[in-house]
C-alpha positions as CSV (number, residue, x, y, z in Angstrom):
1,M,-40.0,-16.2,23.7
2,A,-37.1,-16.4,26.2
3,T,-36.0,-19.8,24.8
4,T,-36.1,-18.5,21.3
5,T,-34.0,-15.5,22.2
6,K,-31.5,-17.8,24.0
7,D,-31.4,-20.1,21.0
8,T,-30.9,-17.2,18.6
9,A,-28.0,-15.8,20.8
10,S,-26.5,-19.3,20.8
11,V,-26.6,-19.6,17.1
12,A,-25.1,-16.1,16.7
13,T,-22.3,-17.0,19.1
14,S,-21.7,-20.2,17.2
15,A,-21.6,-18.4,13.9
16,G,-19.2,-15.9,15.3
17,Q,-16.9,-18.6,16.5
18,T,-17.1,-20.4,13.1
19,R,-16.3,-17.1,11.4
20,E,-13.2,-16.6,13.5
21,K,-12.0,-20.2,13.1
22,S,-12.3,-20.1,9.3
23,G,-8.9,-20.5,7.7
24,I,-7.4,-17.5,5.8
25,L,-7.7,-19.4,2.5
26,N,-11.4,-20.3,3.1
27,Q,-12.9,-17.2,1.6
28,P,-15.8,-16.4,-0.7
29,R,-15.2,-16.0,-4.4
30,A,-15.8,-12.2,-4.0
31,V,-12.8,-11.9,-1.7
32,W,-10.5,-13.7,-4.2
33,A,-11.8,-11.5,-7.0
34,V,-10.8,-8.3,-5.0
35,F,-7.5,-10.0,-4.0
36,F,-6.6,-10.7,-7.7
37,A,-7.6,-7.2,-8.8
38,G,-5.6,-5.8,-5.8
39,I,-2.4,-7.6,-7.0
40,I,-2.7,-5.9,-10.4
41,A,-3.5,-2.5,-8.8
42,F,-0.5,-2.7,-6.5
43,M,1.8,-3.5,-9.4
44,G,1.7,0.3,-10.1
45,I,3.8,1.1,-7.1
46,G,6.9,-0.7,-8.2
47,L,6.2,-0.9,-11.9
48,V,8.2,2.2,-12.9
49,D,11.3,1.2,-10.9
50,P,13.1,-0.8,-13.6
51,I,12.3,1.8,-16.3
52,L,13.2,5.0,-14.5
53,L,16.6,5.2,-16.3
54,S,15.0,4.4,-19.7
55,I,12.4,7.1,-19.3
56,A,15.0,9.6,-18.2
57,H,17.2,8.7,-21.2
58,D,14.4,8.7,-23.8
59,M,12.8,11.9,-22.6
60,G,15.9,13.8,-21.5
61,A,14.7,14.2,-18.0
62,S,16.7,14.8,-14.8
63,P,16.4,12.4,-11.8
64,S,14.2,15.0,-9.9
65,E,11.9,15.3,-12.9
66,V,11.6,11.5,-13.2
67,S,10.9,11.3,-9.4
68,L,7.7,13.2,-10.1
69,L,6.3,10.0,-11.5
70,F,6.1,8.8,-7.9
71,T,5.3,12.2,-6.4
72,S,2.2,12.9,-8.6
73,Y,1.0,9.4,-8.1
74,N,1.2,9.5,-4.3
75,A,0.1,13.1,-3.9
76,V,-3.1,12.6,-5.9
77,M,-3.7,9.3,-4.1
78,A,-3.3,11.0,-0.7
79,V,-5.9,13.7,-1.4
80,A,-8.2,11.3,-3.2
81,M,-8.2,9.0,-0.1
82,L,-10.3,11.7,1.6
83,I,-13.2,11.3,-0.8
84,T,-13.2,7.5,-1.3
85,G,-15.5,6.9,1.6
86,T,-18.0,9.5,0.3
87,I,-18.0,7.9,-3.1
88,T,-18.3,4.3,-1.8
89,S,-21.2,5.2,0.6
90,R,-23.2,6.5,-2.3
91,I,-22.5,4.1,-5.2
92,G,-21.4,1.0,-3.3
93,M,-18.2,-1.0,-2.9
94,K,-18.4,-2.9,-6.2
95,A,-19.1,0.2,-8.3
96,T,-16.2,2.1,-6.6
97,L,-13.8,-0.7,-7.2
98,L,-14.8,-1.0,-10.9
99,L,-14.6,2.8,-11.3
100,G,-11.0,2.7,-9.8
101,I,-10.0,-0.1,-12.2
102,V,-11.4,1.8,-15.3
103,I,-9.5,4.9,-14.3
104,I,-6.2,3.0,-13.8
105,A,-6.6,1.3,-17.1
106,V,-7.3,4.5,-19.0
107,F,-4.5,6.6,-17.5
108,S,-1.9,3.8,-17.6
109,G,-2.8,3.1,-21.3
110,L,-2.5,6.8,-22.1
111,G,0.8,6.9,-20.2
112,G,2.2,4.3,-22.5
113,M,1.5,6.5,-25.5
114,S,2.8,9.8,-24.1
115,D,6.0,11.5,-25.4
116,S,6.6,14.1,-22.7
117,I,7.8,13.6,-19.1
118,W,5.3,16.3,-17.9
119,T,2.4,14.5,-19.7
120,L,3.5,11.3,-18.2
121,V,3.7,12.9,-14.7
122,G,0.2,14.2,-15.1
123,L,-1.1,10.8,-16.3
124,R,0.5,9.1,-13.3
125,G,-1.5,11.5,-11.1
126,G,-4.7,10.3,-12.8
127,W,-3.5,6.7,-12.2
128,G,-3.1,7.6,-8.5
129,F,-6.7,8.8,-8.3
130,G,-7.9,5.4,-9.7
131,N,-5.6,3.6,-7.3
132,A,-7.0,5.6,-4.4
133,L,-10.6,4.5,-5.2
134,F,-9.5,0.9,-5.5
135,V,-7.0,0.6,-2.7
136,A,-9.1,2.2,0.1
137,T,-12.2,0.3,-1.0
138,A,-10.4,-3.0,-1.5
139,L,-9.3,-3.1,2.2
140,T,-12.8,-2.4,3.3
141,A,-14.2,-5.0,0.9
142,I,-11.9,-7.8,1.9
143,V,-12.5,-7.1,5.6
144,S,-16.3,-6.9,5.1
145,L,-16.6,-10.0,2.9
146,S,-14.0,-12.2,4.6
147,T,-15.1,-15.2,6.7
148,S,-11.9,-15.4,8.7
149,G,-12.0,-12.2,10.9
150,V,-10.4,-8.8,10.7
151,T,-6.8,-9.8,11.4
152,K,-6.6,-12.6,8.8
153,A,-8.5,-10.4,6.3
154,I,-5.8,-7.7,6.7
155,V,-3.1,-10.3,6.2
156,L,-4.8,-11.4,3.0
157,Y,-4.9,-7.7,1.9
158,E,-1.3,-7.3,2.7
159,A,-0.5,-10.5,0.7
160,A,-2.1,-8.9,-2.3
161,I,0.0,-5.8,-1.8
162,G,3.2,-7.9,-1.4
163,I,2.5,-10.0,-4.5
164,G,1.5,-7.0,-6.5
165,I,4.6,-5.0,-5.4
166,S,6.9,-7.9,-6.2
167,A,5.3,-8.6,-9.6
168,G,5.3,-5.0,-10.6
169,P,9.1,-4.6,-11.0
170,L,9.3,-8.1,-12.7
171,V,6.6,-7.1,-15.2
172,G,8.2,-3.6,-15.5
173,G,11.7,-5.1,-16.1
174,E,10.6,-7.7,-18.7
175,L,8.3,-5.4,-20.7
176,G,10.6,-2.4,-20.0
177,A,13.5,-4.2,-21.7
178,I,11.5,-4.0,-24.9
179,S,10.3,-0.4,-24.3
180,W,9.5,1.7,-21.3
181,R,6.0,2.0,-22.7
182,G,5.4,-1.7,-22.3
183,P,4.7,-1.8,-18.5
184,F,2.1,1.0,-18.8
185,L,0.3,-0.7,-21.6
186,G,0.6,-4.1,-19.8
187,V,-1.1,-2.7,-16.7
188,A,-3.9,-1.4,-18.8
189,A,-4.4,-4.9,-20.3
190,L,-4.3,-6.6,-16.9
191,M,-6.8,-4.1,-15.5
192,V,-9.3,-5.3,-18.2
193,I,-8.9,-8.8,-16.8
194,A,-9.4,-7.6,-13.3
195,F,-12.5,-5.7,-14.3
196,I,-14.0,-8.9,-15.8
197,A,-13.1,-10.9,-12.7
198,L,-14.7,-8.4,-10.3
199,I,-17.9,-7.8,-12.3
200,T,-18.5,-11.5,-12.6
201,M,-17.4,-12.8,-9.2
202,M,-18.3,-10.0,-6.7
203,P,-22.0,-9.9,-5.7
204,K,-23.9,-6.8,-6.8
205,Q,-24.9,-4.4,-4.0
206,N,-28.6,-3.9,-4.0
207,S,-29.8,-0.4,-4.6
208,H,-31.7,-0.4,-1.3
209,Q,-28.4,-1.4,0.5
210,V,-26.6,1.6,-1.0
211,Q,-29.6,3.9,-0.2
212,G,-29.9,2.5,3.3
213,A,-26.2,2.8,4.1
214,K,-24.9,5.7,6.2
215,K,-23.6,8.4,3.9
216,T,-20.0,9.3,4.6
217,S,-19.2,13.0,4.7
218,L,-16.1,14.6,3.2
219,L,-15.4,15.8,6.7
220,D,-15.5,12.3,8.3
221,P,-11.7,11.5,7.7
222,F,-10.8,14.9,9.3
223,R,-13.2,14.2,12.2
224,A,-11.5,10.8,12.6
225,M,-8.2,12.5,13.1
226,K,-9.4,13.9,16.5
227,H,-8.6,10.4,17.7
228,R,-4.9,10.6,18.7
229,S,-4.3,7.0,17.9
230,L,-5.1,7.4,14.2
231,V,-2.9,10.5,13.9
232,V,0.0,8.7,15.6
233,F,-0.2,5.8,13.1
234,G,-0.6,8.2,10.2
235,V,2.3,10.4,11.1
236,T,4.5,7.4,11.8
237,A,3.6,6.0,8.4
238,C,4.3,9.4,6.7
239,L,7.8,9.5,8.2
240,Y,8.5,5.9,7.5
241,N,7.3,6.3,3.9
242,F,10.1,8.8,3.4
243,G,12.5,5.9,3.8
244,F,10.3,3.5,1.8
245,F,10.0,5.7,-1.3
246,T,13.6,6.9,-1.0
247,L,14.6,3.3,-1.5
248,M,12.1,2.8,-4.3
249,F,13.4,5.8,-6.2
250,S,17.1,5.9,-5.4
251,A,18.1,2.2,-5.4
252,P,17.7,1.7,-9.2
253,Y,20.2,4.5,-9.8
254,A,22.7,3.0,-7.4
255,M,22.5,-0.6,-8.6
256,G,24.1,-0.1,-12.0
257,L,21.8,-2.8,-13.5
258,D,19.7,-3.0,-16.6
259,E,15.9,-3.3,-16.6
260,H,16.0,-7.1,-16.2
261,G,18.4,-6.9,-13.3
262,I,16.5,-4.2,-11.4
263,G,13.3,-6.1,-11.9
264,Y,14.8,-9.3,-10.5
265,V,16.2,-7.5,-7.4
266,F,12.9,-5.9,-6.7
267,L,11.2,-9.3,-7.3
268,G,13.3,-10.7,-4.4
269,W,12.4,-7.6,-2.3
270,G,8.7,-8.1,-3.0
271,V,8.7,-11.9,-2.4
272,L,10.1,-11.4,1.1
273,L,7.7,-8.5,1.6
274,A,4.7,-10.9,0.7
275,I,6.0,-13.8,2.8
276,T,6.7,-11.8,5.9
277,S,3.5,-9.9,5.7
278,V,1.4,-13.1,5.7
279,F,3.4,-15.5,7.9
280,M,5.8,-13.6,10.1
281,A,3.9,-10.3,11.0
282,P,1.0,-12.0,12.7
283,K,3.3,-14.1,14.9
284,L,5.3,-11.0,15.9
285,Q,2.1,-9.2,16.8
286,Q,0.8,-12.1,18.9
287,R,4.1,-12.6,20.8
288,F,5.5,-9.1,21.2
289,G,2.6,-6.7,20.4
290,T,2.0,-4.4,17.5
291,V,4.0,-1.3,18.6
292,P,7.1,-3.1,19.9
293,S,7.3,-5.2,16.8
294,M,6.8,-2.2,14.5
295,S,9.5,-0.3,16.4
296,V,12.1,-3.1,15.9
297,M,11.3,-3.4,12.2
298,L,11.6,0.4,11.7
299,V,14.9,0.6,13.5
300,L,16.3,-2.3,11.4
301,F,15.0,-0.5,8.2
302,S,16.7,2.7,9.3
303,L,20.0,0.9,9.8
304,T,19.6,-0.8,6.3
305,L,19.1,2.6,4.7
306,L,22.1,3.9,6.6
307,A,24.2,1.0,5.2
308,M,23.0,1.9,1.7
309,G,24.0,5.5,2.3
310,I,27.5,4.6,3.5
311,W,28.2,1.9,0.8
312,T,26.2,3.4,-2.1
313,D,29.1,2.6,-4.5
314,T,29.2,-1.0,-3.5
315,Q,26.8,-2.8,-5.8
316,W,26.3,-6.0,-3.7
317,V,25.5,-4.0,-0.6
318,I,22.8,-2.1,-2.4
319,I,21.3,-5.2,-3.9
320,A,21.4,-7.2,-0.6
321,S,20.0,-4.3,1.3
322,V,17.0,-3.8,-1.0
323,I,16.1,-7.5,-0.8
324,F,16.5,-7.6,3.0
325,A,14.4,-4.4,3.3
326,G,11.5,-6.3,1.8
327,A,11.3,-8.5,4.9
328,L,11.3,-5.5,7.2
329,L,8.7,-3.6,5.1
330,G,6.4,-6.7,4.8
331,N,6.3,-7.0,8.6
332,N,5.8,-3.3,9.2
333,N,3.0,-2.9,6.6
334,T,0.9,-5.6,8.1
335,L,1.5,-4.5,11.7
336,I,0.7,-0.9,11.1
337,T,-2.4,-1.6,9.0
338,T,-3.7,-4.0,11.6
339,G,-3.1,-1.3,14.2
340,V,-5.0,1.3,12.2
341,M,-8.0,-0.9,11.8
342,N,-8.2,-1.3,15.6
343,A,-7.1,2.2,16.5
344,A,-10.2,4.3,16.8
345,P,-14.0,3.8,17.1
346,V,-14.8,4.9,13.6
347,Q,-15.8,3.1,10.4
348,R,-12.9,1.1,9.0
349,S,-13.2,2.9,5.6
350,T,-13.0,6.3,7.4
351,A,-10.0,5.2,9.4
352,S,-8.3,3.9,6.3
353,A,-8.9,7.1,4.4
354,A,-7.6,9.3,7.3
355,Y,-4.5,7.1,7.8
356,S,-3.8,6.8,4.0
357,F,-4.0,10.5,3.5
358,L,-1.2,11.1,6.1
359,R,0.7,8.1,4.9
360,F,0.9,9.0,1.2
361,I,2.0,12.6,2.0
362,G,5.4,11.1,2.9
363,G,5.3,9.0,-0.3
364,A,4.6,12.1,-2.4
365,I,7.4,14.3,-0.9
366,A,10.2,11.7,-0.5
367,P,11.0,10.8,-4.1
368,Y,11.3,14.4,-5.3
369,F,13.3,15.3,-2.2
370,A,15.6,12.3,-2.8
371,G,16.2,13.3,-6.4
372,K,17.1,16.8,-5.4
373,L,19.4,15.7,-2.6
374,A,21.3,13.5,-5.1
375,E,21.6,16.5,-7.5
376,W,22.6,19.0,-4.8
377,Y,25.1,16.7,-3.0
378,N,25.8,13.1,-4.0
379,P,24.0,9.7,-4.3
380,H,24.8,8.8,-0.6
381,V,22.8,11.6,0.9
382,P,19.2,10.5,0.0
383,F,19.7,7.1,1.8
384,I,21.2,8.7,4.9
385,V,18.4,11.3,5.1
386,G,15.8,8.6,4.5
387,A,17.3,6.6,7.4
388,G,16.9,9.7,9.6
389,F,13.2,10.0,8.8
390,V,12.6,6.3,9.6
391,L,14.4,6.7,12.9
392,L,12.2,9.7,13.6
393,S,9.1,7.6,13.0
394,V,10.3,5.2,15.7
395,L,10.8,8.0,18.2
396,F,7.4,9.4,17.4
397,V,5.5,6.2,17.9
398,V,7.4,5.3,21.0
399,L,6.8,8.7,22.6
400,N,3.1,8.4,21.8
401,R,2.9,4.7,22.8
402,K,0.2,5.4,25.4
403,H,-2.2,6.5,22.7
404,V,-1.8,3.3,20.6
405,K,-1.1,0.5,23.1
406,H,-4.8,-0.5,23.2
407,V,-4.8,-1.8,19.6
408,D,-3.6,-5.3,20.7
409,E,-6.4,-5.5,23.2
410,V,-9.0,-4.6,20.5
411,G,-7.3,-7.0,18.1
412,V,-7.9,-9.8,20.6
413,A,-11.6,-8.8,20.9
414,H,-11.9,-9.3,17.1
């Protein structure tokens, strides 16, 4: 019996080593199905950038009213993140992902047929609910199904984000040049393809697995916030997202380009975001640590926004700054997501829900705030205020470094 136990332990150790040594591209088909669907889902974040001006023109909407397309999307997503774990633990990961995809397809399709800015704002909120179900569950699914370990799985997830965010403005620009309705209807069609890919390639979760799984309570994300490390990362992301979504909303107004031009600029932004999130961020983390690397990226992002605020009327500065910011955001997104997954001794889905709730609060407030600042003062002010919030996020994480410095030690253990 002792020999058998020893052999079993040896096999388990060997399997664990094999798992960690698997390359990032050596993944099950299910992971690639979620990855593909994730790309399409994340298109929604940047999709409306190239068509903001067209929507404002056609619907007679002010900048602050158009900004609500981001606000409703992010606000609903933030709140919905709190219930994603509860839903997933009861119907399973696959069903939750498919439900999210269906909701995104329905609300984006209806958005493409709407005639009022307020109707469109409401439908974007519904889109945000579907995205919350998908996004939170996709991270858990990729980490759970991956054969390459937590860190590489998160890099793969961030790659899907990067590709989706970069493709979103490109699709938005090309289809938006025909009509602002095109991008909304395009996402609905792409979501149908994602649904087919997931339903055929992702293994079905057996009913006894769902029934036997630990049910997640609605209170679990709030209980998770008793861990200071999760709150530190969440508040840092909330403050940093003020800068992120200020750039997303305000830059198209400052560029002076048409739908095609805005789409290509944000394509360059997204490509750098994807490349750095996959290839550069893991190297920075290994060499300098998560928090020091995050802090440097955030300081550089704050300076970039400040430059945009000073030279708002200089087109090439705005364009170059947006593209350069992609590299900074790609690094930071991977670093902070990896930190969150290793931050607290709670289920990863619960940690993701708590963190995402705090994170998207910033994304909900920032666009409307930026639009109002531009109306009250001038186009320079939103960028400068955004830079201040990002700098505040650096100060916050540095002052609370003792609560999050352990994430690199946990990361090594994984």
